[in-house]
C-alpha positions as CSV (number, residue, x, y, z in Angstrom):
1,X,-26.3,-1.8,-12.1
2,X,-23.1,-2.1,-14.1
3,X,-20.5,-4.4,-12.5
4,X,-17.7,-1.8,-12.7
5,X,-20.0,0.9,-11.1
6,X,-20.9,-1.4,-8.2
7,X,-17.3,-2.0,-7.5
8,X,-16.4,1.7,-7.8
9,X,-19.1,2.6,-5.3
10,X,-17.9,0.0,-2.8
11,X,-14.3,1.1,-3.2
12,X,-15.3,4.7,-2.7
13,X,-17.0,3.8,0.6
14,X,-13.9,1.8,1.7
15,X,-11.6,4.7,0.7
16,X,-13.7,7.2,2.6
17,X,-13.7,5.2,5.8
18,X,-10.0,4.3,5.4
19,X,-9.0,8.0,5.0
20,X,-11.1,9.1,8.0
21,X,-9.8,6.4,10.3
22,X,-6.2,6.6,9.2
23,X,-6.2,10.4,9.8
24,X,-7.9,10.1,13.2
25,X,-5.5,7.4,14.4
26,X,-2.4,8.6,12.5
27,X,-2.3,5.0,11.1
28,X,0.6,5.6,8.7
29,X,2.5,2.6,7.3
30,X,5.4,4.9,6.4
31,X,5.6,6.2,9.9
32,X,5.4,2.7,11.3
33,X,8.8,1.7,9.8
34,X,10.4,5.2,10.1
35,X,9.5,5.6,13.8
36,X,10.6,2.1,14.6
37,X,14.0,2.9,13.2
38,X,14.3,6.4,14.7
39,X,12.8,5.9,18.1
40,X,12.2,2.2,18.6
41,X,8.4,3.0,18.5
42,X,6.4,-0.2,18.0
43,X,2.8,1.1,18.5
44,X,1.9,0.9,14.8
45,X,3.7,-2.4,14.3
46,X,1.5,-3.9,17.0
47,X,-1.5,-2.5,15.2
48,X,-0.3,-4.1,12.0
49,X,0.1,-7.4,13.7
50,X,-3.5,-7.2,15.0
51,X,-4.7,-6.4,11.4
52,X,-2.8,-9.4,10.0
53,X,-4.0,-11.7,12.8
54,X,-7.6,-10.8,12.2
55,X,-7.4,-10.8,8.4
56,X,-5.6,-14.2,7.9
57,X,-8.4,-16.5,9.0
58,X,-11.1,-14.4,7.3
59,X,-9.1,-14.3,4.0
60,X,-8.7,-18.1,4.2
61,X,-12.4,-18.4,4.6
62,X,-13.0,-16.3,1.5
63,X,-10.4,-18.4,-0.3
64,X,-12.2,-21.7,0.6
65,X,-15.4,-20.3,-0.8
66,X,-13.5,-19.4,-4.0
67,X,-13.7,-15.7,-3.5
68,X,-9.9,-15.0,-3.1
69,X,-7.5,-17.2,-5.1
70,X,-3.8,-17.1,-4.3
71,X,-2.9,-16.5,-7.9
72,X,-2.7,-12.7,-7.7
73,X,0.6,-12.8,-5.8
74,X,4.0,-13.0,-7.6
75,X,6.4,-15.8,-6.7
76,X,9.3,-14.5,-4.6
77,X,12.4,-13.2,-6.3
78,X,15.1,-10.7,-5.9
79,X,12.6,-8.1,-7.2
80,X,10.6,-8.5,-3.9
81,X,13.6,-7.3,-2.0
82,X,14.6,-4.6,-4.4
83,X,11.0,-3.3,-4.5
84,X,10.8,-3.2,-0.7
85,X,14.1,-1.3,-0.4
86,X,13.0,1.3,-3.1
87,X,9.6,1.7,-1.5
88,X,11.1,2.0,2.0
89,X,13.4,4.7,0.8
90,X,10.6,6.6,-1.0
91,X,8.0,6.5,1.8
92,X,10.5,8.1,4.2
93,X,11.6,10.8,1.7
94,X,8.0,11.7,0.9
95,X,6.6,11.3,4.5
96,X,3.8,8.9,3.4
97,X,3.1,5.7,1.5
98,X,0.8,5.8,-1.5
99,X,-2.4,5.6,0.4
100,X,-1.1,7.9,3.1
101,X,-0.3,10.5,0.5
102,X,-4.0,10.8,-0.3
103,X,-5.4,11.0,3.2
104,X,-2.7,13.4,4.2
105,X,-3.5,15.6,1.1
106,X,-7.1,15.6,2.2
107,X,-6.0,16.8,5.7
108,X,-4.3,19.8,4.1
109,X,-0.7,18.7,3.5
110,X,-0.1,20.3,0.1
111,X,3.4,18.9,0.0
112,X,1.8,15.6,-1.0
113,X,1.0,17.0,-4.4
114,X,4.7,16.7,-5.1
115,X,4.6,13.0,-4.1
116,X,1.7,12.4,-6.5
117,X,3.8,13.9,-9.4
118,X,6.6,11.7,-8.3
119,X,4.3,8.6,-8.4
120,X,3.5,9.4,-12.1
121,X,7.1,10.0,-12.9
122,X,8.3,6.8,-11.2
123,X,5.7,4.8,-13.0
124,X,6.8,6.2,-16.4
125,X,10.4,5.4,-15.6
126,X,9.6,1.8,-14.6
127,X,7.7,1.3,-17.8
128,X,11.0,1.8,-19.7
129,X,12.9,-0.6,-17.4
130,X,10.1,-3.2,-17.1
131,X,11.7,-5.8,-19.5
132,X,14.9,-5.8,-17.4
133,X,13.0,-6.4,-14.1
134,X,10.7,-9.0,-15.6
135,X,13.8,-10.9,-16.7
136,X,15.4,-10.4,-13.3
137,X,12.3,-11.9,-11.6
138,X,12.5,-14.9,-13.9
139,X,16.2,-15.5,-13.3
140,X,16.2,-14.9,-9.5
141,X,13.2,-16.9,-8.4
142,X,13.5,-18.1,-4.9
143,X,10.5,-20.4,-5.4
144,X,7.8,-21.0,-7.9
145,X,5.3,-21.1,-5.0
146,X,3.8,-17.7,-4.2
147,X,2.6,-18.5,-0.7
148,X,4.0,-20.2,2.3
149,X,1.3,-23.0,2.4
150,X,2.0,-23.7,-1.3
151,X,5.7,-23.8,-0.6
152,X,5.3,-26.3,2.3
153,X,2.6,-28.2,0.5
154,X,0.2,-28.0,3.5
155,X,-3.3,-26.7,4.2
156,X,-3.2,-23.1,5.4
157,X,-5.2,-24.3,8.4
158,X,-1.9,-25.7,9.8
159,X,-0.3,-22.2,9.7
160,X,-3.3,-20.2,10.7
161,X,-4.1,-22.3,13.8
162,X,-0.7,-21.8,15.6
163,X,-0.7,-18.2,14.3
164,X,-4.0,-17.6,16.0
165,X,-2.9,-19.3,19.3
166,X,0.5,-17.6,19.4
167,X,-0.8,-14.3,18.1
168,X,-3.6,-14.2,20.6
169,X,-1.2,-14.9,23.5
170,X,1.1,-12.1,22.2
171,X,-1.7,-9.6,21.9
172,X,-2.9,-10.5,25.4
173,X,0.6,-10.0,26.8
174,X,0.7,-6.6,25.2
175,X,-2.6,-5.7,26.7
176,X,-1.5,-6.8,30.2
177,X,1.5,-4.6,29.9
178,X,-0.6,-1.6,28.8
179,X,1.0,-1.4,25.4
180,X,-2.3,-0.8,23.6
181,X,-2.9,2.4,25.5
182,X,-1.7,5.6,23.9
183,X,-2.4,9.0,25.5
184,X,-3.4,11.6,22.9
185,X,-5.4,14.6,23.8
186,X,-6.5,15.4,20.2
187,X,-10.3,15.5,19.9
188,X,-11.7,12.3,18.4
189,X,-8.4,10.5,18.5
190,X,-8.7,6.8,17.5
191,X,-6.1,4.5,19.1
192,X,-4.1,2.6,16.4
193,X,-5.2,-0.8,17.6
194,X,-8.8,0.2,17.0
195,X,-7.9,1.5,13.6
196,X,-6.2,-1.9,12.9
197,X,-9.5,-3.7,13.5
198,X,-11.4,-1.3,11.2
199,X,-8.7,-1.7,8.5
200,X,-8.9,-5.5,8.7
201,X,-12.7,-5.2,8.1
202,X,-12.1,-2.9,5.2
203,X,-9.5,-5.2,3.7
204,X,-12.0,-8.1,4.0
205,X,-14.6,-6.1,2.3
206,X,-12.2,-5.3,-0.6
207,X,-11.4,-9.0,-1.1
208,X,-15.1,-10.0,-0.9
209,X,-16.2,-7.3,-3.4
210,X,-13.3,-7.2,-5.8
211,X,-11.6,-10.5,-5.3
212,X,-8.3,-8.8,-4.4
213,X,-6.8,-7.0,-1.3
214,X,-6.5,-3.2,-1.1
215,X,-4.2,-1.8,-3.7
216,X,-3.2,1.6,-5.0
217,X,-0.2,1.6,-7.4
218,X,-1.5,0.5,-10.8
219,X,-3.5,3.7,-11.3
220,X,-0.3,5.7,-11.6
221,X,1.0,3.4,-14.3
222,X,-2.2,4.0,-16.2
223,X,-1.9,7.8,-15.8
224,X,1.7,7.7,-17.0
225,X,0.6,5.6,-20.0
226,X,-2.1,8.2,-20.7
227,X,0.4,11.1,-20.7
228,X,2.7,9.2,-23.0
229,X,-0.1,8.3,-25.4
230,X,-1.0,12.0,-25.7
231,X,2.5,13.6,-25.8
232,X,4.7,10.7,-27.1
233,X,2.3,8.5,-29.0
234,X,5.0,6.9,-31.1
235,X,7.0,5.9,-28.1
236,X,4.0,4.8,-26.2
237,X,3.1,2.3,-28.9
238,X,6.5,0.7,-28.5
239,X,6.4,0.2,-24.7
240,X,5.2,-3.4,-23.9
241,X,4.5,-2.6,-20.2
242,X,1.4,-0.6,-21.1
243,X,0.0,-3.4,-23.2
244,X,0.1,-6.1,-20.5
245,X,-3.3,-7.1,-19.0
246,X,-5.1,-10.0,-17.4
247,X,-8.7,-11.1,-16.7
248,X,-10.0,-10.9,-13.2
249,X,-12.7,-13.3,-12.2
250,X,-15.1,-11.9,-9.6
251,X,-17.0,-14.9,-8.1
252,X,-19.1,-12.8,-5.7
253,X,-20.1,-10.4,-8.5
254,X,-20.6,-13.2,-11.0
255,X,-18.5,-11.5,-13.6
256,X,-15.1,-10.7,-14.9
257,X,-13.1,-7.5,-15.6
258,X,-9.8,-6.8,-17.4
259,X,-6.9,-5.5,-15.4
260,X,-4.0,-3.8,-17.1
261,X,-1.3,-1.1,-17.0
262,X,-2.6,0.8,-20.1
263,X,-4.7,4.0,-20.1
264,X,-8.1,2.4,-20.4
265,X,-11.0,2.1,-17.9
266,X,-10.8,-1.4,-16.5
267,X,-10.8,-3.1,-13.1
268,X,-7.7,-1.3,-11.9
269,X,-9.2,2.0,-12.6
270,X,-12.7,1.1,-11.2
271,X,-11.1,-0.1,-8.0
272,X,-8.2,2.3,-7.3
273,X,-9.4,5.6,-8.6
274,X,-12.5,5.9,-6.3
275,X,-10.5,4.3,-3.4
276,X,-7.8,7.0,-3.6
277,X,-10.1,9.9,-4.4
278,X,-12.3,9.1,-1.4
279,X,-9.3,8.6,0.8
280,X,-8.7,12.3,0.2
281,X,-12.3,13.0,1.2
282,X,-11.9,10.8,4.3
283,X,-8.7,12.6,5.3
284,X,-10.6,16.0,4.9
285,X,-13.5,14.8,6.9
286,X,-11.3,13.6,9.7
287,X,-9.3,16.8,9.8
288,X,-12.4,19.0,9.5
289,X,-14.3,17.2,12.2
290,X,-11.3,17.5,14.6
291,X,-11.0,21.2,13.8
292,X,-7.5,20.5,12.4
293,X,-8.0,21.3,8.7
294,X,-5.7,23.9,7.2
295,X,-3.8,24.0,4.0
296,X,0.0,23.8,4.4
297,X,2.1,24.7,1.3
298,X,4.9,26.8,2.7
299,X,7.7,24.4,3.3
300,X,11.3,24.7,2.0
301,X,11.8,23.7,-1.7
302,X,14.1,20.9,-0.7
303,X,11.2,19.2,1.0
304,X,9.2,19.3,-2.3
305,X,12.1,17.8,-4.1
306,X,12.3,15.1,-1.4
307,X,8.6,14.3,-1.8
308,X,8.9,14.2,-5.6
309,X,11.8,11.8,-5.5
310,X,10.2,9.8,-2.7
311,X,7.0,9.4,-4.8
312,X,9.1,8.2,-7.8
313,X,10.9,5.7,-5.7
314,X,7.6,4.3,-4.2
315,X,6.1,4.0,-7.7
316,X,9.2,2.1,-9.0
317,X,9.4,-0.1,-5.9
318,X,5.7,-1.0,-6.2
319,X,6.1,-2.0,-9.8
320,X,9.3,-3.9,-9.2
321,X,7.8,-5.9,-6.3
322,X,4.4,-6.4,-7.8
323,X,2.5,-4.1,-5.4
324,X,2.7,-1.2,-3.0
325,X,3.0,-1.6,0.8
326,X,-0.8,-1.6,1.3
327,X,-1.1,-4.5,-1.1
328,X,1.9,-6.3,0.4
329,X,1.3,-5.7,4.2
330,X,-2.5,-5.6,4.5
331,X,-3.1,-8.2,1.8
332,X,0.0,-10.2,1.2
333,X,1.0,-10.9,4.8
334,X,-2.5,-12.3,5.8
335,X,-2.4,-14.5,2.7
336,X,1.2,-15.7,3.7
337,X,2.6,-14.4,0.4
338,X,6.4,-15.1,0.5
339,X,7.2,-12.1,-1.7
340,X,5.3,-9.9,0.7
341,X,7.3,-11.1,3.7
342,X,10.5,-10.3,1.7
343,X,9.1,-6.9,0.7
344,X,8.4,-6.1,4.3
345,X,12.0,-7.0,5.2
346,X,13.3,-4.8,2.4
347,X,11.4,-1.8,3.7
348,X,13.8,-1.5,6.6
349,X,17.1,-1.0,4.8
350,X,15.3,1.3,2.4
351,X,13.8,3.3,5.2
352,X,17.1,3.4,7.1
353,X,18.7,5.0,4.0
354,X,15.8,7.4,3.7
355,X,16.2,8.5,7.3
356,X,19.9,9.1,6.7
357,X,19.2,11.2,3.6
358,X,16.3,13.0,5.3
359,X,18.2,13.9,8.5
360,X,21.6,14.5,6.7
361,X,20.5,16.4,3.7
362,X,16.8,17.5,3.6
363,X,16.2,18.6,7.2
364,X,19.7,20.0,7.7
365,X,19.1,22.3,4.7
366,X,15.8,23.3,6.2
367,X,17.4,24.1,9.5
368,X,20.1,26.1,7.7
369,X,17.6,28.2,5.8
């Protein structure tokens, strides 16, 4: 079987399970930050901590066997922070992150179609500004080391061991205080901590099969490039962003694939397209099995505008920071990527601004008719 086809089948299965579990648990990375800001709710943050704690030693094991090199993370720069702020703003305005957009669409939230159009638009806009941000990254490097172990010059074992000890104690303390329990009377509800375990397993499968963590943003750059190549071929030929590519070595698969931003079928397309399409199917399966599926399109126009702008901000933030929040939080944090830690910090001021806009402009207009 062709290497690309094997990878696509694996990512389709990962996307299907991800969409189903995220719907049944409401495991929303956008809601995680938004609800923490609005209500002080930490339930999803605790689930993320569990996912990172489980993933870190497994990812390190894969790295030791040569299946997951550190090289796919960007060194930290001002771009990491700017990207986090933009993404945090966008995910609140749209009501979902990139992955969440697809499982929510599958569950019947038609509003997310506007977010998808925004993701295309934001990717196209970033392509024009890419030279500026590439230069900004070069001139504002905080360190040339992409990960904390490389920065400190130590074996990751010396970070993972205290992390496991301290993290396990913290998780046990949360359990003793009953913080893992969450009452929900929806049929088939999956508690977020259980979803966190499943997502850690799925992230491990992604690294083992494809050599990289879960990701979702490059597909929209490719789609934007395709649209420009059809409607603006002369301009497309002059945009360097769509010509950049690299070669991905896949040790487990004993092969290599190209990965680029241009409108060609390569590793990015083989990984991300089936992952996102089958997240839609997973969200649909989750909603249908719970008896919740119903299409919802009738929302005020201002909410469609908010989702469109939110999608554009998320796409731009992903490209500026070198990856979306799924890549940064579910992949970068367990690998101790410094840029991912900075991105995570940046989500908060961006989400705070998004909450202010959402409550002050979008929802107030909705309430006023």
